[in-house]
BABANU-321825 format. One line per 8 residues: number of its first residue (from 1); their letters; for each residue x, y, z of N, C-alpha, C. Coordinates in steps of 0.02 Angstrom, whole numbers, plus 32768, in hexadecimal, padded with zeros to 4 digits. Example, Ala and Ser with C-alpha at 12.3 -4.5 7.8 and 13.67 -1.06 7.14 Angstrom:
! residues 2
1	as	8294/7EE4/8186/8267/7F1F/8186/8294/7F5B/8186; 8282/7F90/8162/82AC/7FCB/8165/8285/8002/818A
This chain:
! residues 277
1	mtawqllq	7AC0/A28D/0DBB/7AD1/A2D4/0DB4/7A9C/A2FF/0DD5; 7AB1/A32F/0DFD/7A83/A35F/0E1C/7A96/A3A5/0E04; 7A69/A3D4/0E10/7A77/A419/0DFC/7AB5/A433/0E20; 7ABE/A420/0E5F/7AF8/A436/0E85/7B39/A41C/0E66; 7B39/A3DC/0E51/7B74/A3BF/0E31/7B82/A3E3/0DEF; 7B4C/A3F4/0DCB/7B55/A417/0D8B/7B74/A45C/0D96; 7B61/A47D/0DCB/7B7C/A4BF/0DDA/7BC7/A4BE/0DE9; 7BE0/A483/0DF7/7C28/A47B/0E05/7C50/A467/0DC7
9	swefepsv	7C2E/A465/0D8E/7C4E/A450/0D4F/7C70/A48B/0D2C; 7CA4/A4A4/0D4B/7CCB/A4DA/0D2E/7D05/A4BD/0D06; 7D13/A4DD/0CCD/7D4A/A4C6/0CA2/7D78/A501/0C95; 7DB3/A501/0CB4/7DE1/A539/0CAE/7E10/A52D/0C72; 7DF5/A539/0C37/7E1C/A532/0BFA/7E57/A562/0BFC; 7E95/A549/0BF3/7ED0/A574/0BF9/7ECD/A5B3/0BCD; 7EB5/A5AC/0B8F/7EB4/A5E5/0B62/7E85/A61C/0B7D; 7E4E/A608/0B9C/7E1F/A638/0BB8/7E3E/A65A/0BF5
17	vigctlll	7E5B/A632/0C22/7E79/A64D/0C5F/7EB2/A67D/0C4E; 7EDE/A668/0C20/7F16/A693/0C0D/7EFE/A6D2/0BE9; 7ECE/A6CA/0BBC/7EB4/A703/0B97/7E94/A737/0BC5; 7E6B/A721/0BF3/7E4A/A750/0C21/7E7D/A770/0C50; 7EAE/A749/0C66/7EE2/A764/0C91/7F0A/A79B/0C6E; 7F1B/A78F/0C2E/7F3F/A7C1/0C07/7F16/A801/0BFD; 7ED5/A7F8/0BEE/7EAA/A832/0BE5/7EA9/A85E/0C24; 7EA6/A83E/0C5E/7EA5/A863/0C9D/7EE9/A881/0CAC
25	aiywfanr	7F1E/A85A/0CA3/7F61/A872/0CB4/7F75/A8AE/0C89; 7F69/A8AA/0C48/7F7B/A8E2/0C1B/7F53/A920/0C2E; 7F12/A916/0C3B/7EE8/A950/0C4B/7EFE/A971/0C8C; 7F06/A94A/0CC0/7F17/A967/0D01/7F5C/A987/0D00; 7F8B/A96A/0CDB/7FCD/A988/0CD6/7FC9/A9CA/0CB0; 7FA5/A9C9/0C77/7F9E/AA07/0C4F/7F78/AA3D/0C75; 7F49/AA27/0C9F/7F20/AA56/0CC6/7F41/AA68/0D08; 7F7F/AA51/0D12/7FA5/AA5F/0D4F/7F81/AA4A/0D8E
33	fkfdlksl	7F5D/AA12/0D89/7F3A/A9F3/0DC1/7F0A/AA23/0DE4; 7EED/AA50/0DBC/7EBD/AA80/0DD6/7E78/AA5E/0DDC; 7E5B/AA60/0E18/7E1A/AA41/0E23/7DE3/AA76/0E21; 7DB6/AA70/0DF1/7D7D/AA9D/0DEC/7D45/AA78/0DC7; 7D12/AA9C/0DB4/7CD9/AA7D/0D92/7CED/AA5F/0D4F; 7D1C/AA80/0D2D/7D32/AA66/0CEC/7D57/AA24/0CF5; 7D84/AA21/0D24/7DA9/A9E2/0D2F/7D7B/A9AB/0D48; 7D48/A9BE/0D6E/7D17/A98D/0D85/7CEF/A972/0D4B
41	sytsgvlv	7CDC/A99E/0D1C/7CB6/A98A/0CE1/7CDF/A95A/0CB6; 7D1E/A96C/0CA9/7D48/A941/0C7F/7D54/A8FD/0C9F; 7D63/A8FD/0CDF/7D6E/A8BE/0D03/7D30/A893/0D02; 7CF6/A8B2/0D08/7CB7/A88D/0D05/7CAD/A86D/0CC1; 7CC1/A892/0C8C/7CBB/A877/0C48/7CE6/A839/0C3F; 7D24/A83B/0C58/7D4F/A800/0C54/7D33/A7C7/0C7D; 7D17/A7D6/0CB7/7CF9/A7A3/0CE2/7CBE/A781/0CBF; 7C96/A7A8/0C9B/7C5D/A78C/0C76/7C76/A75A/0C41
49	iflaltsp	7CAC/A76C/0C1D/7CC9/A73E/0BEC/7CE2/A6FF/0C0E; 7D04/A707/0C46/7D1F/A6CE/0C6B/7CE7/A69F/0C82; 7CB1/A6BB/0C9D/7C79/A692/0CB4/7C57/A66F/0C7A; 7C50/A691/0C42/7C2F/A674/0C07/7C54/A637/0BED; 7C97/A637/0BF4/7CC0/A603/0BD4/7CDC/A5CF/0C04; 7CD5/A5D9/0C46/7CF1/A5A8/0C76/7CBD/A58C/0CA6; 7C86/A5AE/0CB0/7C52/A598/0CDF/7C29/A55F/0CC0; 7BFB/A542/0CE6/7BCF/A50D/0CCB/7BA6/A523/0C8E
57	idplsdhy	7BA2/A565/0C83/7B7F/A57D/0C47/7B9E/A560/0C08; 7BE1/A558/0C08/7C04/A541/0BCC/7BF4/A4F8/0BBB; 7BFB/A4C8/0BE9/7BEA/A483/0BD6/7B9F/A47A/0BC7; 7B75/A4A0/0BEA/7B2D/A49C/0BDC/7B1E/A4B4/0B96; 7B3E/A4EB/0B82/7B31/A506/0B3F/7B52/A4DD/0B09; 7B8B/A4BE/0B19/7BAE/A495/0AE7/7B8C/A453/0AD8; 7B68/A438/0B09/7B4F/A3F3/0B01/7B03/A3EA/0B0B; 7AE3/A417/0B2F/7A9F/A407/0B43/7A69/A43B/0B33
65	lfsahmlq	7A75/A47A/0B44/7A3F/A4AB/0B45/7A49/A4E5/0B15; 7A19/A4EF/0AEA/7A17/A52A/0ABF/7A13/A569/0AEA; 79EB/A567/0B1F/79E3/A5A1/0B4A/7A24/A5B5/0B6B; 7A4C/A584/0B81/7A8D/A594/0B9F/7ABB/A5B2/0B6A; 7AB5/A59A/0B2D/7ADE/A5B5/0AF7/7ACC/A5FD/0AE7; 7A8B/A60D/0AEA/7A76/A652/0ADE/7A8D/A680/0B17; 7A8D/A666/0B54/7AA7/A68D/0B8C/7AF1/A69B/0B82; 7B15/A668/0B6C/7B5D/A670/0B61/7B6A/A6A4/0B2A
73	hmmlgtia	7B44/A69F/0AF3/7B4C/A6CE/0ABC/7B3C/A715/0AD3; 7B09/A71D/0AFB/7AF6/A75F/0B14/7B2E/A77C/0B40; 7B4C/A751/0B69/7B82/A768/0B95/7BBE/A77E/0B6B; 7BCF/A758/0B37/7C0A/A767/0B0E/7BFF/A7A2/0ADE; 7BC3/A7A8/0AC2/7BB8/A7DA/0A8E/7B91/A817/0AA2; 7B6B/A813/0AD9/7B40/A84B/0AEC/7B51/A869/0B30; 7B6A/A841/0B5E/7B79/A85B/0BA1/7BC2/A86F/0BA8; 7BF0/A842/0B96/7C37/A850/0B9F/7C50/A88B/0B76
81	pplliagl	7C41/A890/0B35/7C5C/A8C8/0B0D/7C4E/A90D/0B28; 7C0F/A91F/0B39/7C04/A963/0B53/7C27/A96F/0B96; 7C2D/A93C/0BBF/7C52/A944/0BFE/7C9C/A952/0BF1; 7CB9/A92E/0BC1/7CFF/A939/0BB0/7D0A/A97F/0B93; 7CDF/A992/0B65/7CE6/A9D3/0B44/7CDD/AA0C/0B77; 7CAA/AA05/0BA1/7C9D/AA39/0BD3/7CD7/AA40/0C04; 7CFF/AA0B/0C0B/7D37/AA0D/0C39/7D77/AA2A/0C1D; 7D78/AA38/0BDB/7DB5/AA52/0BBC/7DBC/AA9D/0BC7
89	pasfvqaw	7DF2/AAB4/0BE4/7DFE/AAFC/0BEC/7E07/AB1D/0BA8; 7DED/AB5A/0B9F/7DF3/AB7D/0B60/7E3D/AB87/0B4D; 7E67/AB94/0B7F/7EAE/AB9F/0B71/7ECF/AB61/0B54; 7EB9/AB26/0B6B/7ED3/AAE7/0B53/7EC2/AADE/0B09; 7E83/AAEC/0AF8/7E6C/AAE5/0AB2/7E8F/AB19/0A86; 7E95/AB56/0A9E/7EB6/AB8B/0A77/7EFE/AB79/0A67; 7F1F/AB5A/0A97/7F65/AB46/0A8C/7F6A/AB13/0A54; 7F3D/AAE3/0A52/7F3E/AAB0/0A1E/7F2B/AACE/09DA
97	lripfiar	7EFF/AB00/09DA/7EE9/AB1E/099C/7F1F/AB4B/097C; 7F55/AB56/099F/7F8D/AB7B/0981/7FB3/AB4F/094F; 7FA8/AB0E/0953/7FC6/AAE0/0923/7F9A/AAE0/08E4; 7FB3/AAF4/08AB/7F89/AAFB/086E/7F60/AABE/085D; 7F7F/AA82/0861/7F5A/AA45/084F/7F1F/AA3A/087E; 7F2A/AA44/08BF/7EF5/AA3C/08F1/7EBE/AA6F/08E5; 7ED1/AAAC/08D5/7E9F/AAE1/08C9/7E74/AAD0/088D; 7E93/AAB7/0857/7E6C/AAA4/081B/7E3E/AA6A/082A
105	lerilgya	7E58/AA39/084F/7E30/A9FF/0860/7DF5/AA12/088C; 7E00/AA41/08BB/7DCA/AA57/08E7/7D94/AA7B/08BF; 7DA8/AAA4/088D/7D77/AAC7/0864/7D4C/AA96/083C; 7D6C/AA60/0824/7D47/AA2F/07FC/7D19/AA05/0828; 7D35/A9E6/085C/7D0E/A9B9/0886/7CDC/A9DE/08B1; 7CEB/AA1E/08C0/7CBD/AA45/08E9/7C89/AA6C/08C2; 7C89/AA63/0880/7C58/AA85/0855/7C13/AA67/0864; 7BE5/AA90/087B/7BA6/AA77/0897/7B80/AA47/086A
113	plaliagv	7B74/AA56/082A/7B4F/AA27/0800/7B71/A9E2/07FB; 7BB4/A9E3/07F3/7BD8/A9A4/07F0/7BD5/A97F/0832; 7BDC/A9A3/0869/7BD9/A984/08AB/7B95/A965/08B8; 7B60/A987/08A2/7B1C/A96D/08AB/7B12/A92D/0883; 7B28/A92D/0844/7B21/A8F2/081A/7B4A/A8B8/0836; 7B87/A8C6/084C/7BB3/A891/0866/7B98/A875/08A7; 7B83/A8A1/08D4/7B6B/A88A/0915/7B2C/A860/0911; 7AFA/A87A/08EE/7ABA/A856/08E8/7AC0/A81C/08B7
121	gtiwvwhl	7AE5/A827/0881/7AED/A7F2/084F/7B0F/A7B4/086C; 7B40/A7BE/0898/7B62/A785/08B7/7B30/A75B/08E0; 7B04/A77C/0903/7AD2/A758/092B/7AA6/A72D/08FE; 7A8E/A74A/08C8/7A61/A725/089B/7A85/A6ED/0876; 7AC0/A6FC/085B/7AE3/A6CB/0832/7AF6/A68D/085B; 7B0F/A696/0898/7B25/A65D/08C0/7AEA/A636/08DE; 7AAD/A64E/08D4/7A73/A627/08EA/7A50/A604/08B0; 7A6E/A609/0875/7A56/A5DE/083F/7A64/A596/0852
129	pylynlal	7A33/A569/084B/7A3B/A524/0864/7A7C/A502/0850; 7A90/A509/0811/7ACD/A4E6/07FA/7B0A/A4FF/0820; 7B12/A541/0824/7B4D/A55D/0846/7B4A/A551/0891; 7B0F/A555/08AE/7B08/A54A/08F6/7B1D/A503/0908; 7B02/A4D2/08E4/7B14/A48C/08F1/7B5E/A47F/08E4; 7B79/A49E/08AF/7BBF/A495/089D/7BEC/A4AF/08D5; 7BDB/A4E8/08F1/7C04/A505/0927/7C06/A4D8/0964; 7BCD/A4B8/0974/7BCB/A48C/09AE/7BF0/A44B/09A2
137	enegihtf	7BF7/A438/0963/7C19/A3F9/0953/7C63/A402/0948; 7C7A/A441/093F/7CC0/A44E/0930/7CDB/A483/0960; 7D09/A470/098B/7D22/A49D/09BF/7D44/A4DB/09A2; 7D69/A4D2/096C/7D8B/A50B/094D/7D5A/A53E/0933; 7D26/A527/0911/7CF3/A554/08F7/7CCD/A575/0930; 7CC1/A54E/0965/7C9E/A569/099F/7CC5/A5A2/09BF; 7D07/A599/09C5/7D31/A5CE/09E1/7D30/A60C/09B4; 7D32/A601/0972/7D2F/A639/0943/7CEC/A65D/094A
145	ehmmfmvt	7CB7/A638/0954/7C74/A656/095D/7C74/A683/099A; 7C90/A66B/09D2/7C93/A693/0A0F/7CBC/A6D3/0A04; 7CF3/A6CD/09E0/7D1C/A708/09D2/7CF5/A73A/09A8; 7CCF/A722/0978/7CA7/A74E/094F/7C73/A773/0978; 7C53/A750/09A7/7C21/A770/09D1/7C41/A7A9/09FA; 7C7D/A79D/0A14/7C9E/A7D0/0A3C/7CB5/A80B/0A12; 7CD3/A7FD/09D8/7CEC/A832/09AD/7CB3/A85C/0991; 7C81/A83B/0973/7C4A/A861/0956/7C1D/A880/098B
153	gamlwwpv	7C1C/A862/09C7/7BF8/A881/09FE/7C19/A8C2/0A12; 7C5C/A8C2/0A14/7C81/A900/0A22/7C75/A934/09EB; 7C74/A91D/09AC/7C66/A94B/0975/7C21/A96A/097D; 7BF0/A942/0990/7BAB/A95B/0996/7BA6/A991/09CB; 7BC9/A988/0A03/7BC4/A9B8/0A3A/7BF3/A9F3/0A33; 7C26/A9EE/0A0B/7C59/AA22/0A07/7C3C/AA67/09F3; 7C11/AA6C/09C0/7BF9/AAAF/09AC/7BD2/AAD4/09E2; 7BB4/AAB0/0A11/7B8C/AAD1/0A44/7BB0/AAD7/0A88
161	lnpiterr	7BE6/AAB0/0A90/7C0A/AAB1/0AD0/7C53/AAC4/0AC8; 7C66/AADD/0A8F/7CAB/AAF0/0A82/7CC7/AB19/0ABD; 7CFF/AB03/0ADA/7D1B/AB27/0B14/7D29/AB71/0B06; 7D37/AB81/0AC6/7D40/ABC7/0AB2/7CFB/ABE3/0AA1; 7CDF/AC09/0ACE/7C9A/AC1F/0AC8/7C8A/AC40/0A85; 7CB8/AC68/0A6D/7CAD/AC8D/0A2E/7CA5/AC5F/09F2; 7CBC/AC21/09F8/7CBA/ABF2/09BF/7C7C/ABC6/09C2; 7C53/ABCE/09F5/7C15/ABA6/09FA/7BE0/ABC1/09CA
169	lppmpaif	7BB0/AB96/09BB/7B75/ABAD/0996/7B51/ABE1/09C0; 7B37/AC16/09A1/7B0D/AC46/09C6/7AD1/AC21/09E4; 7AB2/AC3D/0A19/7A7C/AC18/0A3C/7A44/ABFE/0A10; 7A28/AC28/09E3/79F0/AC11/09BB/7A03/ABD9/098A; 7A39/ABE0/0964/7A4F/ABA7/093A/7A5F/AB69/0964; 7A7A/AB72/09A0/7A8A/AB39/09CB/7A4A/AB14/09E0; 7A15/AB3B/09EC/79D5/AB1C/09FF/79BB/AAF1/09C5; 79BA/AB0E/0989/79A2/AAE8/094F/79CF/AAAB/0942
177	ymviastl	7A0F/AAB3/094B/7A3F/AA7D/0941/7A2F/AA43/0970; 7A25/AA51/09B0/7A18/AA1C/09E1/79D2/A9FF/09D9; 79A2/AA27/09C4/795F/AA0C/09B8/7961/A9D9/097F; 7984/A9EA/0949/798A/A9BC/0910/79AE/A97C/0926; 79E6/A984/0949/7A0D/A94A/095F/79E4/A91C/098C; 79C3/A93A/09BD/799C/A912/09ED/7961/A8EF/09CB; 7940/A912/099D/7906/A8F5/097B/791B/A8B8/0952; 7951/A8BF/092B/7968/A889/0901/797F/A84D/092A
185	amilgiif	79A0/A85A/0962/79B8/A823/098C/797E/A802/09B0; 794E/A829/09C6/7916/A80D/09EC/78E6/A7E5/09C0; 78E1/A7F7/0980/78B6/A7D1/0952/78CB/A788/0950; 790D/A77C/094E/7925/A737/094D/7911/A712/098C; 7918/A733/09C5/7905/A714/0A04/78BA/A705/0A07; 7892/A732/09EC/7849/A727/09EC/7837/A6EB/09C0; 785B/A6E3/0987/784F/A6AA/095C/7859/A669/0982; 7890/A665/09A9/789D/A629/09D1/7868/A61F/0A06
193	tisdtpfy	7850/A656/0A23/7821/A651/0A5A/77DD/A638/0A43; 77C6/A64C/0A09/7782/A63A/09F3/7780/A5FA/09CA; 77BA/A5E2/09B3/77BB/A5A7/0988/77B5/A566/09B0; 7790/A537/0995/778A/A4F5/09B3/77B3/A4C1/098C; 77DC/A4D9/095E/7805/A4AD/0936/784E/A4B1/094B; 786E/A47A/095E/78B5/A47C/0970/78DF/A48D/0932; 790B/A4BD/0938/7933/A4D3/08FF/7976/A4B0/08F9; 7990/A494/0930/79D4/A47C/0930/79D8/A432/0940
201	sfynnped	79EF/A40C/090E/79F2/A3C3/0915/7A24/A3AD/094A; 7A54/A3D8/095A/7A87/A3C5/098C/7A67/A3B2/09CE; 7A2F/A3D2/09DF/7A10/A3C5/0A1F/79DD/A38B/0A1E; 79D5/A36C/09E3/79A5/A334/09DF/79BA/A2FB/0A0D; 79F8/A2E6/0A07/7A13/A2B0/0A31/7A5A/A2C2/0A47; 7A60/A2F3/0A74/7AA3/A308/0A89/7AC7/A2D2/0AB2; 7B09/A2CF/0AAB/7B2F/A2A1/0AD4/7B32/A2B9/0B1C; 7B2B/A28B/0B4A/7B2A/A29D/0B91/7B72/A2A2/0BAA
209	eiagtlkm	7B93/A2DA/0B99/7BDA/A2E3/0BA9/7BE6/A2E3/0BF5; 7BB8/A302/0C1A/7BBD/A301/0C63/7B89/A2CF/0C7B; 7B9E/A294/0C8B/7B70/A25C/0C98/7B37/A26F/0CC7; 7AFA/A263/0CB0/7ABE/A26F/0CD7/7A9F/A2B3/0CCC; 7AC1/A2DF/0CA9/7AA7/A323/0C9F/7A6B/A324/0C71; 7A6E/A2FD/0C3A/7A36/A2FB/0C0B/79F7/A2E1/0C2C; 79FF/A2AD/0C55/79C5/A292/0C79/79A8/A2C6/0CA9; 79D3/A2EB/0CCB/79BC/A31E/0CF9/7995/A355/0CD4
217	iredwklt	79AE/A368/0C9A/798D/A39D/0C74/7949/A387/0C5A; 7948/A34B/0C3D/790A/A334/0C1E/78D6/A31A/0C50; 78EE/A2F6/0C84/78BF/A2D6/0CB2/78B3/A2FF/0CF1; 78E7/A31A/0D0F/78DE/A340/0D4D/78C7/A387/0D40; 78E7/A3A8/0D10/78D3/A3EC/0D00/7898/A3F0/0CD0; 7887/A3B7/0CB0/7850/A3B3/0C80/7859/A3E5/0C46; 7897/A3EE/0C32/78A7/A41F/0BFE/78B1/A3FB/0BBB; 7880/A401/0B8F/7884/A3E1/0B4E/78AD/A40D/0B1F
225	qvddqklg	78BD/A3F2/0AE5/78E4/A417/0AB4/78C0/A457/0A9F; 787F/A451/0A93/7857/A48C/0A7E/7853/A4BF/0AB6; 7848/A4A8/0AF3/7844/A4D7/0B2C/7887/A4FA/0B36; 78BC/A4D5/0B2D/78FF/A4F2/0B34/790A/A528/0AFF; 78F3/A51A/0AC2/78FB/A54A/0A8C/78D2/A589/0A9A; 7896/A581/0AB5/786D/A5BB/0AC7/788E/A5E4/0AFE; 78AB/A5C1/0B2F/78CE/A5E4/0B65/790A/A60B/0B4A; 792F/A5EB/0B1C/7967/A60E/0AFD/7951/A64C/0AD7
233	gaimwepm	7919/A646/0AB4/78FE/A681/0A91/78EC/A6B8/0AC1; 78CE/A6A6/0AF9/78BB/A6D8/0B2B/78F9/A6FB/0B47; 792E/A6D5/0B51/796D/A6F3/0B69/7988/A725/0B36; 797F/A715/0AF5/7999/A740/0AC1/7974/A783/0ABE; 7932/A782/0AC7/790E/A7C0/0ABB/78F9/A7E5/0AFB; 78F9/A7C3/0B34/78E5/A7E7/0B71/7921/A806/0B95; 7951/A7DF/0BB0/798B/A800/0BCF/79B3/A829/0B9D; 79BB/A80F/0B60/79E0/A835/0B2D/79BB/A876/0B1D
241	gaiflwai	797A/A871/0B19/7952/A8AD/0B0C/7959/A8E0/0B44; 795F/A8C8/0B82/7967/A8F5/0BBB/79AA/A91A/0BB7; 79DE/A8F8/0B9F/7A20/A918/0B98/7A1D/A94E/0B64; 79FE/A93F/0B2B/79F7/A972/0AF7/79CB/A9AC/0B0E; 7997/A99C/0B35/796C/A9D1/0B4F/7993/AA00/0B7C; 79BF/A9E4/0BA5/79EA/AA0E/0BD0/7A13/AA3D/0BA4; 7A2F/AA24/0B6E/7A58/AA4D/0B42/7A2E/AA84/0B21; 79F2/AA73/0B0D/79C5/AAA3/0AED/79B2/AADA/0B1F
249	lsamvdwf	79A1/AAC7/0B5C/798E/AAF8/0B8F/79C9/AB25/0BA0; 7A06/AB09/0BA2/7A41/AB31/0BAF/7A4C/AB65/0B79; 7A41/AB50/0B3A/7A48/AB7E/0B02/7A12/ABB5/0B05; 79D6/ABA3/0B1B/79A1/ABD4/0B22/79B2/AC08/0B57; 79D0/ABF1/0B8E/79E5/AC20/0BC3/7A19/AC50/0BA7; 7A48/AC36/0B80/7A7B/AC61/0B61/7A5B/AC93/0B31; 7A28/AC7C/0B0E/7A05/ACA8/0ADF/79E3/ACE1/0B04; 79C1/ACD2/0B3B/79A0/AD06/0B62/79D2/AD38/0B7E
257	kqaeqetf	7A0B/AD1E/0B97/7A3F/AD4A/0BB1/7A5A/AD77/0B7B; 7A64/AD5B/0B3F/7A7D/AD82/0B07/7A4B/ADB9/0AF4; 7A0B/ADA7/0AF3/79D7/ADD8/0AE2/79D5/AE11/0B15; 79DC/ADFF/0B55/79DC/AE32/0B89/7A18/AE61/0B82; 7A52/AE45/0B72/7A8E/AE6E/0B6A/7A87/AE9D/0B2E; 7A6A/AE83/0AF7/7A61/AEAC/0ABC/7A2F/AEE4/0ACA; 79FA/AED5/0AF0/79C9/AF08/0B03/79E9/AF3E/0B2E; 7A13/AF28/0B5D/7A35/AF58/0B89/7A63/AF85/0B62
265	heserrpe	7A8C/AF68/0B35/7ABB/AF90/0B0E/7A96/AFBF/0ADF; 7A5D/AFA8/0AC5/7A35/AFD2/0A99/7A1B/B00F/0ABE; 7A03/B003/0AFB/79EA/B03B/0B24/7A22/B06B/0B36; 7A5E/B052/0B3F/7A96/B07C/0B50/7AA9/B0AA/0B15; 7A9A/B093/0AD8/7AAD/B0B9/0A9D/7A78/B0ED/0A88; 7A3F/B0ED/0AAA/7A0A/B11D/0A99/7A21/B164/0AA8; 7A0D/B194/0A7E/7A23/B1D9/0A86/7A15/B1F6/0ACA; 79D8/B1E8/0AE6/79C8/B205/0B26/79F6/B1EC/0B5E
273	nvgtk	7A0C/B1AB/0B57/7A38/B18F/0B8A/7A7F/B1AB/0B81; 7A94/B1B3/0B42/7AD7/B1CE/0B35/7ADD/B215/0B4D; 7AA6/B23C/0B44/7AA7/B282/0B57/7AA9/B28E/0BA1; 7A91/B25E/0BC8/7A8F/B267/0C10/7AD0/B255/0C32; 7B00/B237/0C0B/7B3F/B222/0C29/7B70/B25C/0C2C
C-alpha cells in the first residue's frame, strides 16, 4: 500500500450519494437555479459532507486514525453547518416558518443556551472512551453519531448565522456565545494534544481493512497511536479554533458597524442638528 493507492480509496455509499444529491436538487430547485454567493456557500457545505463520508478520510477514520476521525467530525459538525446555513435565502426560511410546527421547533432548537449546550455537549459526550469505541464498532451507532454532529452543529451556528438577520443574536451576545463555544470545544482538543496516554482501545490493534495501510502508517509514516491522538487534538483546537475566531471577528465587525450607526442616528437627533434642517 502506498499513499497514492490510499488516496484512491473512495467509497460511494449509496445513502450518502443519494442524500447529498437530494440536498442539492431541492435547494437549487427552490432557489430557481440562481447562482450567487449564497448558492456557492450551500453547495460547498454539501460538498464538505460528501468528501467527509466518501473520500479516503472515511476509511482512515473508521479503521486506523484518530486524527482522520477528528478531521471528519470537524467537517461534519463545524465546517459544513455554517456553510449550509449561510447559503439559505431569508425568503426560503421565512416561508418554512409560516408553518406553526416548524416555527415552534425553530424557536426551541435555535434558542442560544440550548444550542450551545447541544453543540458543545455532543462533542464532549461522543468522545467519552466507551461511546467513542462503541460508535467505531457499530455502524448504526456510528451513523447516528454523524447525524448528531450535523444536527447539533447546525443548532450551534444557527443563533449567529440565522438567514433572517433580525433573529440573530446581537453582536455582543454573539461574541460571548462563540467565545464560550470555542473555549469549551478547544479544551477537549488540548487535552488530547498534551496527553501521553492513549484514550481509545479501538486503536490499540486495529484490523487492517485496507491491506498494507496499517504498516504504512506505523512504519512508513512513523505515526504511533499517541502521536496520532496528539495530531487529532491539534486538529480539534487549531483549525476549529480558527473557524470560531473568524465567527468572533465577524461579530465584532457587526458590533462596530452597529455602534457607528447608533452614533450617527444619535447625532442626527441632537437639537442643533434638527434645527438646521
